[in-house]
All heavy atoms as TSV, in Angstrom:
chain	resi	resn	atom	element	x	y	z
A	1	MET	N	N	-47.923	-54.007	43.089
A	1	MET	CA	C	-47.883	-52.589	43.370
A	1	MET	C	C	-49.198	-52.214	44.039
A	1	MET	O	O	-50.271	-52.542	43.579
A	1	MET	CB	C	-47.678	-51.845	42.048
A	1	MET	CG	C	-47.759	-50.378	42.182
A	1	MET	SD	S	-47.189	-49.494	40.741
A	1	MET	CE	C	-48.085	-50.231	39.450
A	2	CYS	N	N	-49.105	-51.514	45.112
A	2	CYS	CA	C	-50.279	-51.126	45.878
A	2	CYS	C	C	-50.832	-49.804	45.343
A	2	CYS	O	O	-50.129	-48.798	45.283
A	2	CYS	CB	C	-49.916	-50.997	47.343
A	2	CYS	SG	S	-51.307	-50.567	48.368
A	3	LEU	N	N	-52.094	-49.831	44.956
A	3	LEU	CA	C	-52.703	-48.632	44.375
A	3	LEU	C	C	-53.197	-47.643	45.425
A	3	LEU	O	O	-53.357	-46.470	45.143
A	3	LEU	CB	C	-53.877	-49.034	43.475
A	3	LEU	CG	C	-53.506	-49.816	42.233
A	3	LEU	CD1	C	-54.772	-50.305	41.528
A	3	LEU	CD2	C	-52.678	-48.968	41.298
A	4	THR	N	N	-53.472	-48.125	46.615
A	4	THR	CA	C	-54.072	-47.254	47.618
A	4	THR	C	C	-53.115	-46.854	48.728
A	4	THR	O	O	-53.479	-46.038	49.575
A	4	THR	CB	C	-55.298	-47.941	48.240
A	4	THR	OG1	O	-54.886	-49.185	48.804
A	4	THR	CG2	C	-56.375	-48.186	47.194
A	5	CYS	N	N	-51.922	-47.385	48.749
A	5	CYS	CA	C	-50.960	-47.070	49.811
A	5	CYS	C	C	-50.434	-45.648	49.627
A	5	CYS	O	O	-49.929	-45.293	48.561
A	5	CYS	CB	C	-49.808	-48.057	49.774
A	5	CYS	SG	S	-48.560	-47.730	51.027
A	6	PRO	N	N	-50.534	-44.805	50.660
A	6	PRO	CA	C	-50.030	-43.436	50.524
A	6	PRO	C	C	-48.517	-43.373	50.361
A	6	PRO	O	O	-47.978	-42.377	49.893
A	6	PRO	CB	C	-50.474	-42.742	51.814
A	6	PRO	CG	C	-50.741	-43.842	52.773
A	6	PRO	CD	C	-51.115	-45.056	51.969
A	7	ASN	N	N	-47.816	-44.437	50.732
A	7	ASN	CA	C	-46.362	-44.471	50.577
A	7	ASN	C	C	-45.929	-45.060	49.236
A	7	ASN	O	O	-44.750	-45.106	48.948
A	7	ASN	CB	C	-45.728	-45.283	51.711
A	7	ASN	CG	C	-45.860	-44.588	53.036
A	7	ASN	OD1	O	-45.788	-43.377	53.122
A	7	ASN	ND2	N	-46.082	-45.363	54.079
A	8	GLY	N	N	-46.903	-45.518	48.464
A	8	GLY	CA	C	-46.582	-46.087	47.161
A	8	GLY	C	C	-46.063	-45.014	46.212
A	8	GLY	O	O	-46.541	-43.890	46.195
A	9	ARG	N	N	-45.057	-45.375	45.460
A	9	ARG	CA	C	-44.502	-44.428	44.492
A	9	ARG	C	C	-44.671	-45.020	43.108
A	9	ARG	O	O	-44.287	-46.150	42.852
A	9	ARG	CB	C	-43.024	-44.195	44.774
A	9	ARG	CG	C	-42.418	-43.137	43.880
A	9	ARG	CD	C	-40.968	-42.915	44.250
A	9	ARG	NE	N	-40.332	-41.828	43.560
A	9	ARG	CZ	C	-40.131	-41.729	42.265
A	9	ARG	NH1	N	-40.570	-42.664	41.469
A	9	ARG	NH2	N	-39.500	-40.711	41.733
A	10	ARG	N	N	-45.265	-44.235	42.226
A	10	ARG	CA	C	-45.461	-44.685	40.852
A	10	ARG	C	C	-44.863	-43.635	39.916
A	10	ARG	O	O	-44.912	-42.451	40.183
A	10	ARG	CB	C	-46.946	-44.858	40.561
A	10	ARG	CG	C	-47.545	-46.060	41.255
A	10	ARG	CD	C	-49.036	-46.151	41.060
A	10	ARG	NE	N	-49.783	-45.115	41.750
A	10	ARG	CZ	C	-50.060	-45.123	43.058
A	10	ARG	NH1	N	-49.639	-46.093	43.809
A	10	ARG	NH2	N	-50.763	-44.153	43.597
A	11	SER	N	N	-44.332	-44.122	38.818
A	11	SER	CA	C	-43.796	-43.220	37.807
A	11	SER	C	C	-44.201	-43.738	36.437
A	11	SER	O	O	-44.861	-44.770	36.320
A	11	SER	CB	C	-42.274	-43.124	37.930
A	11	SER	OG	O	-41.682	-44.354	37.594
A	12	SER	N	N	-43.787	-43.037	35.413
A	12	SER	CA	C	-44.163	-43.414	34.053
A	12	SER	C	C	-43.676	-44.816	33.683
A	12	SER	O	O	-44.229	-45.440	32.786
A	12	SER	CB	C	-43.641	-42.386	33.047
A	12	SER	OG	O	-42.228	-42.315	33.130
A	13	VAL	N	N	-42.689	-45.331	34.371
A	13	VAL	CA	C	-42.213	-46.681	34.104
A	13	VAL	C	C	-43.293	-47.720	34.455
A	13	VAL	O	O	-43.311	-48.812	33.895
A	13	VAL	CB	C	-40.883	-46.965	34.854
A	13	VAL	CG1	C	-41.122	-47.157	36.331
A	13	VAL	CG2	C	-40.174	-48.163	34.259
A	14	HIS	N	N	-44.222	-47.377	35.338
A	14	HIS	CA	C	-45.293	-48.278	35.741
A	14	HIS	C	C	-46.510	-48.219	34.815
A	14	HIS	O	O	-47.392	-49.068	34.909
A	14	HIS	CB	C	-45.735	-47.968	37.172
A	14	HIS	CG	C	-44.641	-48.144	38.172
A	14	HIS	ND1	N	-44.009	-47.080	38.762
A	14	HIS	CD2	C	-44.058	-49.262	38.657
A	14	HIS	CE1	C	-43.085	-47.532	39.586
A	14	HIS	NE2	N	-43.089	-48.857	39.537
A	15	LEU	N	N	-46.569	-47.236	33.957
A	15	LEU	CA	C	-47.739	-47.029	33.105
A	15	LEU	C	C	-48.086	-48.251	32.238
A	15	LEU	O	O	-49.257	-48.641	32.198
A	15	LEU	CB	C	-47.563	-45.780	32.244
A	15	LEU	CG	C	-48.782	-45.257	31.529
A	15	LEU	CD1	C	-49.935	-45.004	32.495
A	15	LEU	CD2	C	-48.440	-43.979	30.784
A	16	PRO	N	N	-47.135	-48.899	31.574
A	16	PRO	CA	C	-47.505	-50.085	30.782
A	16	PRO	C	C	-48.131	-51.198	31.626
A	16	PRO	O	O	-49.097	-51.836	31.214
A	16	PRO	CB	C	-46.182	-50.542	30.166
A	16	PRO	CG	C	-45.319	-49.338	30.171
A	16	PRO	CD	C	-45.719	-48.547	31.385
A	17	ARG	N	N	-47.609	-51.410	32.818
A	17	ARG	CA	C	-48.166	-52.451	33.686
A	17	ARG	C	C	-49.565	-52.084	34.157
A	17	ARG	O	O	-50.431	-52.948	34.275
A	17	ARG	CB	C	-47.260	-52.674	34.891
A	17	ARG	CG	C	-45.953	-53.315	34.522
A	17	ARG	CD	C	-45.121	-53.555	35.741
A	17	ARG	NE	N	-43.792	-54.000	35.352
A	17	ARG	CZ	C	-42.741	-53.865	36.111
A	17	ARG	NH1	N	-42.835	-53.324	37.290
A	17	ARG	NH2	N	-41.574	-54.285	35.684
A	18	LEU	N	N	-49.777	-50.826	34.448
A	18	LEU	CA	C	-51.098	-50.388	34.897
A	18	LEU	C	C	-52.132	-50.518	33.783
A	18	LEU	O	O	-53.260	-50.962	34.022
A	18	LEU	CB	C	-51.049	-48.941	35.398
A	18	LEU	CG	C	-50.315	-48.729	36.717
A	18	LEU	CD1	C	-50.094	-47.238	36.970
A	18	LEU	CD2	C	-51.072	-49.357	37.862
A	19	THR	N	N	-51.757	-50.144	32.573
A	19	THR	CA	C	-52.707	-50.246	31.468
A	19	THR	C	C	-52.998	-51.708	31.128
A	19	THR	O	O	-54.127	-52.053	30.794
A	19	THR	CB	C	-52.210	-49.488	30.218
A	19	THR	OG1	O	-50.910	-49.939	29.862
A	19	THR	CG2	C	-52.180	-47.988	30.467
A	20	THR	N	N	-51.981	-52.569	31.248
A	20	THR	CA	C	-52.204	-53.997	31.029
A	20	THR	C	C	-53.125	-54.569	32.107
A	20	THR	O	O	-54.046	-55.331	31.808
A	20	THR	CB	C	-50.865	-54.763	31.022
A	20	THR	OG1	O	-50.068	-54.272	29.941
A	20	THR	CG2	C	-51.075	-56.259	30.857
A	21	ALA	N	N	-52.898	-54.190	33.345
A	21	ALA	CA	C	-53.745	-54.661	34.443
A	21	ALA	C	C	-55.184	-54.205	34.250
A	21	ALA	O	O	-56.132	-54.953	34.505
A	21	ALA	CB	C	-53.205	-54.161	35.777
A	22	ARG	N	N	-55.355	-52.974	33.756
A	22	ARG	CA	C	-56.707	-52.461	33.527
A	22	ARG	C	C	-57.410	-53.259	32.430
A	22	ARG	O	O	-58.563	-53.616	32.552
A	22	ARG	CB	C	-56.675	-50.986	33.157
A	22	ARG	CG	C	-58.054	-50.369	33.235
A	22	ARG	CD	C	-58.241	-49.262	32.222
A	22	ARG	NE	N	-59.548	-48.659	32.370
A	22	ARG	CZ	C	-60.670	-49.189	31.890
A	22	ARG	NH1	N	-60.660	-50.326	31.257
A	22	ARG	NH2	N	-61.820	-48.572	32.064
A	23	ALA	N	N	-56.692	-53.543	31.355
A	23	ALA	CA	C	-57.278	-54.314	30.255
A	23	ALA	C	C	-57.664	-55.721	30.714
A	23	ALA	O	O	-58.730	-56.232	30.356
A	23	ALA	CB	C	-56.293	-54.389	29.091
A	24	ARG	N	N	-56.827	-56.335	31.528
A	24	ARG	CA	C	-57.128	-57.675	32.039
A	24	ARG	C	C	-58.334	-57.659	32.971
A	24	ARG	O	O	-59.120	-58.602	32.986
A	24	ARG	CB	C	-55.924	-58.239	32.767
A	24	ARG	CG	C	-54.823	-58.659	31.839
A	24	ARG	CD	C	-53.667	-59.251	32.587
A	24	ARG	NE	N	-52.619	-59.657	31.655
A	24	ARG	CZ	C	-51.407	-59.980	32.019
A	24	ARG	NH1	N	-51.076	-59.964	33.296
A	24	ARG	NH2	N	-50.523	-60.323	31.114
A	25	ALA	N	N	-58.467	-56.614	33.757
A	25	ALA	CA	C	-59.611	-56.513	34.672
A	25	ALA	C	C	-60.903	-56.245	33.910
A	25	ALA	O	O	-61.980	-56.655	34.344
A	25	ALA	CB	C	-59.365	-55.414	35.697
A	26	GLN	N	N	-60.795	-55.579	32.776
A	26	GLN	CA	C	-61.977	-55.233	31.982
A	26	GLN	C	C	-62.555	-56.443	31.247
A	26	GLN	O	O	-63.758	-56.523	31.034
A	26	GLN	CB	C	-61.631	-54.126	30.980
A	26	GLN	CG	C	-62.801	-53.634	30.159
A	26	GLN	CD	C	-63.864	-52.943	30.985
A	26	GLN	OE1	O	-63.559	-52.107	31.815
A	26	GLN	NE2	N	-65.113	-53.305	30.764
A	27	ARG	N	N	-61.697	-57.382	30.846
A	27	ARG	CA	C	-62.143	-58.524	30.047
A	27	ARG	C	C	-63.329	-59.276	30.641
A	27	ARG	O	O	-64.296	-59.537	29.926
A	27	ARG	CB	C	-60.986	-59.487	29.806
A	27	ARG	CG	C	-60.170	-59.101	28.614
A	27	ARG	CD	C	-59.134	-60.168	28.303
A	27	ARG	NE	N	-57.881	-59.477	28.062
A	27	ARG	CZ	C	-56.702	-59.867	28.468
A	27	ARG	NH1	N	-56.561	-60.969	29.150
A	27	ARG	NH2	N	-55.639	-59.176	28.190
A	28	PRO	N	N	-63.310	-59.659	31.909
A	28	PRO	CA	C	-64.475	-60.380	32.450
A	28	PRO	C	C	-65.750	-59.544	32.451
A	28	PRO	O	O	-66.846	-60.083	32.338
A	28	PRO	CB	C	-64.055	-60.728	33.878
A	28	PRO	CG	C	-62.587	-60.583	33.918
A	28	PRO	CD	C	-62.222	-59.596	32.871
A	29	LEU	N	N	-65.622	-58.232	32.559
A	29	LEU	CA	C	-66.809	-57.370	32.539
A	29	LEU	C	C	-67.400	-57.258	31.139
A	29	LEU	O	O	-68.598	-57.018	30.993
A	29	LEU	CB	C	-66.473	-55.977	33.077
A	29	LEU	CG	C	-66.176	-55.896	34.570
A	29	LEU	CD1	C	-65.768	-54.479	34.943
A	29	LEU	CD2	C	-67.352	-56.356	35.391
A	30	ASP	N	N	-66.564	-57.419	30.125
A	30	ASP	CA	C	-67.057	-57.353	28.750
A	30	ASP	C	C	-67.882	-58.583	28.387
A	30	ASP	O	O	-68.727	-58.520	27.503
A	30	ASP	CB	C	-65.889	-57.201	27.766
A	30	ASP	CG	C	-65.224	-55.837	27.877
A	30	ASP	OD1	O	-65.855	-54.907	28.405
A	30	ASP	OD2	O	-64.068	-55.716	27.428
A	31	ALA	N	N	-67.619	-59.697	29.051
A	31	ALA	CA	C	-68.385	-60.927	28.837
A	31	ALA	C	C	-68.788	-61.446	30.225
A	31	ALA	O	O	-68.196	-62.386	30.741
A	31	ALA	CB	C	-67.543	-61.962	28.104
A	32	PRO	N	N	-69.772	-60.801	30.857
A	32	PRO	CA	C	-70.043	-61.045	32.273
A	32	PRO	C	C	-70.736	-62.361	32.610
A	32	PRO	O	O	-71.153	-62.558	33.740
A	32	PRO	CB	C	-70.932	-59.863	32.656
A	32	PRO	CG	C	-71.632	-59.497	31.406
A	32	PRO	CD	C	-70.650	-59.781	30.299
A	33	ALA	N	N	-70.860	-63.272	31.679
A	33	ALA	CA	C	-71.513	-64.551	31.987
A	33	ALA	C	C	-70.755	-65.235	33.125
A	33	ALA	O	O	-69.547	-65.419	33.063
A	33	ALA	CB	C	-71.529	-65.441	30.752
A	34	GLY	N	N	-71.475	-65.568	34.164
A	34	GLY	CA	C	-70.872	-66.264	35.283
A	34	GLY	C	C	-70.329	-65.382	36.383
A	34	GLY	O	O	-69.895	-65.881	37.407
A	35	LEU	N	N	-70.328	-64.062	36.194
A	35	LEU	CA	C	-69.866	-63.166	37.247
A	35	LEU	C	C	-71.018	-62.841	38.194
A	35	LEU	O	O	-72.122	-62.538	37.759
A	35	LEU	CB	C	-69.336	-61.848	36.677
A	35	LEU	CG	C	-68.005	-61.859	35.950
A	35	LEU	CD1	C	-67.659	-60.448	35.484
A	35	LEU	CD2	C	-66.902	-62.400	36.821
A	36	SER	N	N	-70.717	-62.884	39.475
A	36	SER	CA	C	-71.723	-62.472	40.442
A	36	SER	C	C	-71.723	-60.941	40.531
A	36	SER	O	O	-70.814	-60.271	40.027
A	36	SER	CB	C	-71.416	-63.068	41.815
A	36	SER	OG	O	-70.281	-62.441	42.389
A	37	ARG	N	N	-72.725	-60.400	41.188
A	37	ARG	CA	C	-72.783	-58.935	41.376
A	37	ARG	C	C	-71.578	-58.457	42.167
A	37	ARG	O	O	-71.028	-57.391	41.891
A	37	ARG	CB	C	-74.064	-58.548	42.108
A	37	ARG	CG	C	-75.291	-58.585	41.239
A	37	ARG	CD	C	-76.520	-58.007	41.922
A	37	ARG	NE	N	-76.320	-57.733	43.337
A	37	ARG	CZ	C	-77.151	-58.093	44.310
A	37	ARG	NH1	N	-78.256	-58.720	44.026
A	37	ARG	NH2	N	-76.899	-57.801	45.561
A	38	LEU	N	N	-71.158	-59.243	43.162
A	38	LEU	CA	C	-70.010	-58.839	43.972
A	38	LEU	C	C	-68.715	-58.864	43.161
A	38	LEU	O	O	-67.861	-57.984	43.316
A	38	LEU	CB	C	-69.882	-59.742	45.200
A	38	LEU	CG	C	-70.976	-59.594	46.239
A	38	LEU	CD1	C	-70.791	-60.612	47.361
A	38	LEU	CD2	C	-70.998	-58.190	46.806
A	39	GLN	N	N	-68.555	-59.847	42.301
A	39	GLN	CA	C	-67.372	-59.894	41.443
A	39	GLN	C	C	-67.354	-58.701	40.493
A	39	GLN	O	O	-66.311	-58.075	40.297
A	39	GLN	CB	C	-67.336	-61.199	40.649
A	39	GLN	CG	C	-67.022	-62.410	41.486
A	39	GLN	CD	C	-67.212	-63.698	40.710
A	39	GLN	OE1	O	-68.191	-63.856	39.979
A	39	GLN	NE2	N	-66.275	-64.627	40.880
A	40	SER	N	N	-68.502	-58.390	39.924
A	40	SER	CA	C	-68.598	-57.230	39.029
A	40	SER	C	C	-68.275	-55.944	39.775
A	40	SER	O	O	-67.553	-55.084	39.265
A	40	SER	CB	C	-69.987	-57.135	38.415
A	40	SER	OG	O	-70.226	-58.229	37.570
A	41	ALA	N	N	-68.794	-55.828	40.990
A	41	ALA	CA	C	-68.531	-54.622	41.791
A	41	ALA	C	C	-67.050	-54.513	42.138
A	41	ALA	O	O	-66.459	-53.428	42.063
A	41	ALA	CB	C	-69.375	-54.641	43.056
A	42	ALA	N	N	-66.434	-55.629	42.505
A	42	ALA	CA	C	-65.009	-55.621	42.846
A	42	ALA	C	C	-64.157	-55.240	41.643
A	42	ALA	O	O	-63.217	-54.440	41.758
A	42	ALA	CB	C	-64.585	-56.977	43.390
A	43	LEU	N	N	-64.478	-55.793	40.486
A	43	LEU	CA	C	-63.727	-55.455	39.273
A	43	LEU	C	C	-63.921	-53.995	38.894
A	43	LEU	O	O	-62.966	-53.309	38.505
A	43	LEU	CB	C	-64.146	-56.361	38.115
A	43	LEU	CG	C	-63.595	-57.772	38.153
A	43	LEU	CD1	C	-64.263	-58.639	37.095
A	43	LEU	CD2	C	-62.087	-57.771	37.960
A	44	THR	N	N	-65.139	-53.507	39.027
A	44	THR	CA	C	-65.420	-52.104	38.702
A	44	THR	C	C	-64.623	-51.171	39.616
A	44	THR	O	O	-64.058	-50.174	39.159
A	44	THR	CB	C	-66.931	-51.832	38.803
A	44	THR	OG1	O	-67.609	-52.710	37.895
A	44	THR	CG2	C	-67.262	-50.397	38.457
A	45	THR	N	N	-64.567	-51.498	40.896
A	45	THR	CA	C	-63.797	-50.684	41.849
A	45	THR	C	C	-62.310	-50.731	41.516
A	45	THR	O	O	-61.629	-49.697	41.532
A	45	THR	CB	C	-64.035	-51.184	43.284
A	45	THR	OG1	O	-65.429	-51.061	43.580
A	45	THR	CG2	C	-63.226	-50.395	44.290
A	46	HIS	N	N	-61.810	-51.918	41.209
A	46	HIS	CA	C	-60.390	-52.065	40.868
A	46	HIS	C	C	-60.056	-51.270	39.603
A	46	HIS	O	O	-59.020	-50.598	39.543
A	46	HIS	CB	C	-60.053	-53.545	40.685
A	46	HIS	CG	C	-58.613	-53.812	40.436
A	46	HIS	ND1	N	-57.611	-53.455	41.308
A	46	HIS	CD2	C	-57.989	-54.412	39.384
A	46	HIS	CE1	C	-56.446	-53.813	40.808
A	46	HIS	NE2	N	-56.650	-54.398	39.643
A	47	ILE	N	N	-60.924	-51.323	38.613
A	47	ILE	CA	C	-60.707	-50.571	37.376
A	47	ILE	C	C	-60.700	-49.070	37.658
A	47	ILE	O	O	-59.879	-48.332	37.107
A	47	ILE	CB	C	-61.761	-50.948	36.316
A	47	ILE	CG1	C	-61.490	-52.373	35.812
A	47	ILE	CG2	C	-61.787	-49.949	35.165
A	47	ILE	CD1	C	-62.599	-52.959	34.968
A	48	ALA	N	N	-61.582	-48.609	38.527
A	48	ALA	CA	C	-61.610	-47.180	38.885
A	48	ALA	C	C	-60.298	-46.769	39.553
A	48	ALA	O	O	-59.761	-45.682	39.275
A	48	ALA	CB	C	-62.793	-46.888	39.794
A	49	GLU	N	N	-59.762	-47.621	40.425
A	49	GLU	CA	C	-58.471	-47.331	41.062
A	49	GLU	C	C	-57.347	-47.283	40.028
A	49	GLU	O	O	-56.472	-46.420	40.084
A	49	GLU	CB	C	-58.165	-48.369	42.134
A	49	GLU	CG	C	-59.070	-48.285	43.342
A	49	GLU	CD	C	-58.890	-49.449	44.298
A	49	GLU	OE1	O	-58.179	-50.432	43.958
A	49	GLU	OE2	O	-59.471	-49.389	45.398
A	50	LEU	N	N	-57.372	-48.225	39.100
A	50	LEU	CA	C	-56.358	-48.225	38.037
A	50	LEU	C	C	-56.491	-46.992	37.159
A	50	LEU	O	O	-55.483	-46.365	36.800
A	50	LEU	CB	C	-56.485	-49.495	37.188
A	50	LEU	CG	C	-56.041	-50.787	37.871
A	50	LEU	CD1	C	-56.521	-51.995	37.084
A	50	LEU	CD2	C	-54.536	-50.811	38.037
A	51	ASP	N	N	-57.728	-46.609	36.818
A	51	ASP	CA	C	-57.948	-45.402	36.013
A	51	ASP	C	C	-57.391	-44.173	36.706
A	51	ASP	O	O	-56.781	-43.303	36.074
A	51	ASP	CB	C	-59.444	-45.206	35.729
A	51	ASP	CG	C	-59.979	-46.158	34.686
A	51	ASP	OD1	O	-59.179	-46.749	33.923
A	51	ASP	OD2	O	-61.215	-46.312	34.617
A	52	HIS	N	N	-57.586	-44.099	38.021
A	52	HIS	CA	C	-57.083	-42.958	38.786
A	52	HIS	C	C	-55.552	-42.917	38.746
A	52	HIS	O	O	-54.952	-41.864	38.512
A	52	HIS	CB	C	-57.591	-43.027	40.226
A	52	HIS	CG	C	-57.128	-41.908	41.079
A	52	HIS	ND1	N	-57.627	-40.630	40.964
A	52	HIS	CD2	C	-56.198	-41.856	42.064
A	52	HIS	CE1	C	-57.030	-39.849	41.833
A	52	HIS	NE2	N	-56.152	-40.562	42.514
A	53	ALA	N	N	-54.913	-44.067	38.965
A	53	ALA	CA	C	-53.449	-44.124	38.938
A	53	ALA	C	C	-52.912	-43.782	37.549
A	53	ALA	O	O	-51.926	-43.046	37.418
A	53	ALA	CB	C	-52.973	-45.510	39.365
A	54	ILE	N	N	-53.570	-44.293	36.511
A	54	ILE	CA	C	-53.146	-44.008	35.134
A	54	ILE	C	C	-53.293	-42.519	34.833
A	54	ILE	O	O	-52.400	-41.901	34.246
A	54	ILE	CB	C	-53.949	-44.868	34.140
A	54	ILE	CG1	C	-53.535	-46.342	34.272
A	54	ILE	CG2	C	-53.767	-44.379	32.706
A	54	ILE	CD1	C	-54.450	-47.320	33.564
A	55	ALA	N	N	-54.397	-41.931	35.242
A	55	ALA	CA	C	-54.622	-40.500	35.008
A	55	ALA	C	C	-53.573	-39.654	35.718
A	55	ALA	O	O	-53.091	-38.659	35.166
A	55	ALA	CB	C	-56.023	-40.104	35.468
A	56	GLU	N	N	-53.209	-40.046	36.936
A	56	GLU	CA	C	-52.170	-39.302	37.663
A	56	GLU	C	C	-50.844	-39.333	36.917
A	56	GLU	O	O	-50.120	-38.338	36.893
A	56	GLU	CB	C	-51.969	-39.892	39.056
A	56	GLU	CG	C	-53.036	-39.511	40.047
A	56	GLU	CD	C	-52.760	-40.092	41.424
A	56	GLU	OE1	O	-52.006	-41.099	41.529
A	56	GLU	OE2	O	-53.312	-39.552	42.387
A	57	LEU	N	N	-50.526	-40.462	36.316
A	57	LEU	CA	C	-49.258	-40.573	35.598
A	57	LEU	C	C	-49.291	-39.839	34.263
A	57	LEU	O	O	-48.247	-39.392	33.783
A	57	LEU	CB	C	-48.901	-42.043	35.375
A	57	LEU	CG	C	-48.541	-42.820	36.636
A	57	LEU	CD1	C	-48.327	-44.282	36.315
A	57	LEU	CD2	C	-47.305	-42.235	37.293
A	58	ARG	N	N	-50.445	-39.731	33.665
A	58	ARG	CA	C	-50.554	-39.056	32.361
A	58	ARG	C	C	-50.716	-37.547	32.494
A	58	ARG	O	O	-50.532	-36.828	31.520
A	58	ARG	CB	C	-51.725	-39.629	31.572
A	58	ARG	CG	C	-51.433	-41.019	31.069
A	58	ARG	CD	C	-52.516	-41.520	30.179
A	58	ARG	NE	N	-52.125	-42.799	29.590
A	58	ARG	CZ	C	-52.960	-43.667	29.102
A	58	ARG	NH1	N	-54.253	-43.423	29.102
A	58	ARG	NH2	N	-52.539	-44.802	28.595
A	59	THR	N	N	-51.063	-37.065	33.680
A	59	THR	CA	C	-51.245	-35.635	33.907
A	59	THR	C	C	-49.904	-35.034	34.308
A	59	THR	O	O	-49.302	-35.483	35.280
A	59	THR	CB	C	-52.272	-35.389	35.028
A	59	THR	OG1	O	-53.486	-36.038	34.675
A	59	THR	CG2	C	-52.513	-33.911	35.234
A	60	PRO	N	N	-49.457	-34.034	33.574
A	60	PRO	CA	C	-48.168	-33.427	33.940
A	60	PRO	C	C	-48.272	-32.735	35.300
A	60	PRO	O	O	-49.312	-32.189	35.645
A	60	PRO	CB	C	-47.902	-32.413	32.829
A	60	PRO	CG	C	-49.193	-32.212	32.149
A	60	PRO	CD	C	-50.062	-33.392	32.428
A	61	PRO	N	N	-47.201	-32.794	36.087
A	61	PRO	CA	C	-47.241	-32.140	37.393
A	61	PRO	C	C	-47.351	-30.633	37.245
A	61	PRO	O	O	-46.889	-30.048	36.258
A	61	PRO	CB	C	-45.904	-32.532	38.031
A	61	PRO	CG	C	-45.029	-32.943	36.898
A	61	PRO	CD	C	-45.930	-33.409	35.793
A	62	GLU	N	N	-47.991	-30.033	38.221
A	62	GLU	CA	C	-48.126	-28.572	38.195
A	62	GLU	C	C	-46.796	-27.944	38.537
A	62	GLU	O	O	-46.052	-28.444	39.388
A	62	GLU	CB	C	-49.172	-28.133	39.211
A	62	GLU	CG	C	-50.581	-28.568	38.847
A	62	GLU	CD	C	-51.600	-28.055	39.844
A	62	GLU	OE1	O	-51.329	-27.031	40.513
A	62	GLU	OE2	O	-52.656	-28.669	39.945
A	63	ALA	N	N	-46.510	-26.837	37.884
A	63	ALA	CA	C	-45.291	-26.111	38.161
A	63	ALA	C	C	-45.421	-25.416	39.510
A	63	ALA	O	O	-46.490	-24.894	39.852
A	63	ALA	CB	C	-45.025	-25.079	37.068
A	64	PRO	N	N	-44.369	-25.440	40.305
A	64	PRO	CA	C	-44.446	-24.772	41.605
A	64	PRO	C	C	-44.605	-23.267	41.418
A	64	PRO	O	O	-44.090	-22.679	40.460
A	64	PRO	CB	C	-43.126	-25.111	42.277
A	64	PRO	CG	C	-42.212	-25.516	41.186
A	64	PRO	CD	C	-43.080	-26.021	40.059
A	65	THR	N	N	-45.319	-22.657	42.323
A	65	THR	CA	C	-45.477	-21.198	42.283
A	65	THR	C	C	-44.692	-20.591	43.425
A	65	THR	O	O	-44.727	-21.092	44.564
A	65	THR	CB	C	-46.959	-20.794	42.418
A	65	THR	OG1	O	-47.479	-21.334	43.614
A	65	THR	CG2	C	-47.759	-21.304	41.232
A	66	TYR	N	N	-43.947	-19.571	43.114
A	66	TYR	CA	C	-43.150	-18.876	44.115
A	66	TYR	C	C	-43.687	-17.470	44.253
A	66	TYR	O	O	-43.819	-16.744	43.287
A	66	TYR	CB	C	-41.681	-18.842	43.684
A	66	TYR	CG	C	-41.094	-20.219	43.455
A	66	TYR	CD1	C	-40.923	-20.729	42.187
A	66	TYR	CD2	C	-40.754	-21.013	44.541
A	66	TYR	CE1	C	-40.398	-21.990	41.979
A	66	TYR	CE2	C	-40.230	-22.285	44.350
A	66	TYR	CZ	C	-40.052	-22.753	43.070
A	66	TYR	OH	O	-39.536	-24.018	42.871
A	67	GLU	N	N	-44.003	-17.152	45.465
A	67	GLU	CA	C	-44.554	-15.798	45.703
A	67	GLU	C	C	-43.621	-14.973	46.495
A	67	GLU	O	O	-42.799	-15.346	47.182
A	67	GLU	CB	C	-45.895	-15.914	46.420
A	67	GLU	CG	C	-46.896	-16.598	45.535
A	67	GLU	CD	C	-48.240	-16.748	46.243
A	67	GLU	OE1	O	-48.589	-15.902	47.075
A	67	GLU	OE2	O	-48.934	-17.701	45.924
């Protein structure tokens, strides 16, 4: 699933996979022995993207306003 594609569609059905992916990406950062600075930076960026996608799915959509 592409996190940055504007045509990507995500719904609550994807939430378990996103949270699992986030947990897996976090593991190497929790024990960073052997990670280079670039690997740490890449994982941190990926986790931020996952956090953003997860937050979007957990935030209820705004109700439309009719004027």
